[in-house]
C-alpha angles and dihedrals in degrees: 000000000000111000117239121248110225111218123218128218097044126120092223126043107273130189127187131205131189092243141014089246091059090049093050091052090051093054092042090054091052090052090046092054093050095045093050092048092049092046090052089053092047092244132128124247116223115209128188109211136201134203134214132073096304101071096040093096090048092052092047090052092050089050090051091049090050094050101036106026102034098248103175112210097172092110094046118114117198135201119188120216101229153340134207115256126252096019130148112227092232093054115114086231096055117108087218090064093038093055093049093048095042102039122346096058091058102047138049101255106140118248092233090055094059117095124183127163109261114244092186096067121125112246092250090054098053102086094049092046091051091051089048090052089057091049092050091055090051092047089062092049097260132287117310098193124014120198117207140179125195128234124218089258088055094254124153113207102341095316095135125195109301095035108140123232091243095054120132137197107311149133112281138184112240121240116246091241091053090051092049091050089053093046097094092057090050095045092244139012092253089067096054114104117246094219141045141183111238143172109248130242092257091049090054095045091056090068111109093228131018132196117190110193122199128173135178139035092276091066096049098089097050092042088057092052093047093049106035105031129070119275113273139171087236088071111034091189088066089070088073085079086078094054119101096217110026124133131190109215111200141173122223093269098050090049092052098105097046114112092236089059104030098040107009091165087072091058103049146306116334137207099234100221114171092257092054092046089053092048093048096047096045090048090049094050093051091045096052091035096235133129116255092253093051097060116117135195093265091057089059095044093048094053104049093266100113091115091055090047091051094048101038106016165155099089096237092057093049092047092047092051093051091044090056090045092053091044088060090060093065106098117176087175104046095181097030134279115289125200134166113269091244091062097054096089091048091050090050091054088053090058100264116130118237088237089063091063111075139181118254114281133216111240126191120200116194112208114189092200125025094260105037090093098060095034095051105031108002092129092053090048090053091049093048091052093045090050091058103259123137108241123196123188123206114200103203101194137024095241087211097142089066095064121099120235092239090060090052089053092048095051094044088051090050093051091048092050091045093052091045088056100041110011136092122257091261092050091048091052093048093049091047091052092051091048091050092051093047094047092045091054095044092047090056097036115127122220109283094003116150115255124254119250089256093054093045090053091050091050091047091053089051091055092044095053091045090052091053090050093048093049092048089053086059091049099259116132122222093253089067093057126095121199103197100174092198116214100234089069096059099103101097088227138082093257109081136201122249115274112287118232090233090056089063090046090054091053091047090052092050093049092049093047096050099030090200126203091216133023124195120204134183105252098179106117102174090129101051095194097033135102099280094055094045092048093047093050090049091052092048091052091048093046092054089054098048093046087065087058096050100266102124114164126173106253117214125189123216129187128227140228098305107044142031132200115264112257093247091052097053115110099172126028116184115203117229124199120216088257094053092046089051090052089050090054090049089053090052089050089060087072091080097171089059094044124106093007123013115207094238106035094161119254118303097348103108096176118120118247094255090053093050092047095048095046092046094051093046091047092053089053091049090052091053089048090051089055089057094255123136113296118245133174093236140347135204113209133213140179124207116243113242113195110229 
């Protein structure tokens, strides 16, 4: 198991792991050790449990330990943090059902030892039930290990901003940000309950040991506030600073804003590896608003970089080195410059080396959802096609859960009208039957209810045809598209299954068949248990296998609509002209079902995908300009995957 890295300069003990999976195994091992020790002593273990995407990896690891390593959980007693209110237990949105499907149904925790706040209570029963919940915890001697996540408002459980440190189990009103963040799971914000039952801050702090787990870039900002700023009711997670045995367990992304990670030179002595020098100097230039070649010794001294200046200085040499390093990242020809054979001698006479002129390459772009390709790297795709390379796109999932019901109705209605106008009597009857089934289901559909197989198929077809249209707008014909429809995605809900072994086999087969020179992969991991992460890990596994068989592509990572690589991280920046960026936007527009208002826009960011993409690409170019690098209209950024 990967050893944790303990981070300095935090007010609560903090450990960092390379990945969320490593972090989950660490916490699972701590639970395993306690449970086995308690079992040997004939005593129960009391666990406080959380829900949401963050603890999924932990629960899967506990299930594995139970099945493969004999972890006996029969003496374990559990208390869940919270439940929506009101909420039927059988609802797919209830934490009661989620816990049984995700953990309890796979291990030997006894039914009578499971405690979850009851979302079916009558209003007049709530206060007494909350008091009883507290008493039950005390009757078992208190919680031994409490598992927590952290919301974007800094809440633990549903202790929203303003929750006092002495709060107990109670009914609360959910913050608007919390409800927006839950909207995708409920198929729309309007379906998210306004209230919840939750353990209070004081209830949580009474646990003997606490692990708060946080994964992904989107948690980095609030993790910083909870760990490095004074405790406040505005961020209930900050009260963990007062606990004697609390630990924040983070992946690389969630730790990204902490001083020890973002500016380690402010915390203590550093080993000035090239990557850290680059990070420090780029950060300095953007902080003092100077180009890299304009930095002077005082800039370094005034910003905690006197050690770097002493070891690597003077300032002008450091700035020049990083300027040249960043210049190398600018790649107008991302897969190499292609020219007709007849022009090579002429190019050589013009001073270009023959080695600069290459044959067309095969490029494979993996798109987790049917629009990630054009949103994230549509401009680069357009440039690759224009430069003569053969670009294939592999759409890994159907993306059907991100289609609104009204679009399903509209497309079914179109097909019915089309067949009525052009089809045979048998075709007309078949189309009418499908339309009737779809309409009948949608008319009776309850808020947040999972779609029927018919509706899911309709929504998948919508995304497929949009993907073809978007790719064609980039110059890629349908025969160069792969619709993989990977198995892990087949749940009809936001929560997905683990990667299926056959999914990896399918990727292996595709890589061997195409033998690409370059592969592009979504590297945005803001949702640590979501589609992007699962797809990326499957591609990495497949790539390791095919490399052993002589298929050895360069693997480049792009980011999506929400995030961008930091300027010091970028290893390839592809310039986009206004015309190319406009074509990219037109390709995004082809995804009609995601236009105007995508189902899962991501929290409080109400921008459409084309707006996010355009502003991100333009902003990256502005950042390069601010560093004193050549000025471009827009840039798409990439980082090269380094295995291990």
